[in-house]
C-alpha positions, 0 to 999 in steps of 0.5 A, a space after each residue: 450853357 447859358 447865353 447872354 441876354 439882349 433885346 437890341 442890347 437890353 435884357 428883359 425887365 421882367 419875365 419867366 423861365 419857360 421850358 421850350 424843348 429837349 437838348 436832343 430836339 436841336 442838332 448841333 449847328 441847327 435851329 428849331 422854332 419852339 414857340 409861336 407867340 412870341 415867335 422864338 427859335 432855339 439854336 445849338 451852336 457847337 453845344 451852346 444854346 441860344 434863343 432869338 426872336 424867330 423873325 428876321 428884321 428885314 422881311 418878317 421871315 422865320 430865322 428858324 428856316 436859316 443857317 447857323 454858322 460861327 455863332 451867327 444865324 442867317 436868314 434864308 430869304 435874303 441872307 441877313 445874318 445876326 450874332 447869336 449873343 448880341 442880336 447885332 447884324 452887319 447886313 444892310 438888309 436888316 432893319 436892326 438887331 434881332 431880339 435874343 433871350 437868355 437860355 439855360 439847360 436844366 436836366 436836359 431841357 432848354 429853358 428860355 427867359 421870355 419877357 412878360 
């Protein structure tokens, strides 16, 4: 599955598709950090794959250490939660949306369109 792309509402102006992991690397309703620079986490939400910047906008804590539920990722540090599609949050703790990136699955591999 492909997830819509946003970065606080704006798709990347330029970029390239990057093979980041196997679909088997990310269990259903789980999240895994796949890159350090930029920090990117891949989420498997009911078999659909999403990619987010792996840093909470509240305290720079890795979202990949959080929980996935109802197409949202919740930071385990203070509970700020972000929509996996839009990056938006309704948490008063977060300092804005988290960047999200388009994804696609090719031959069992997750690709993420990273800005560049």
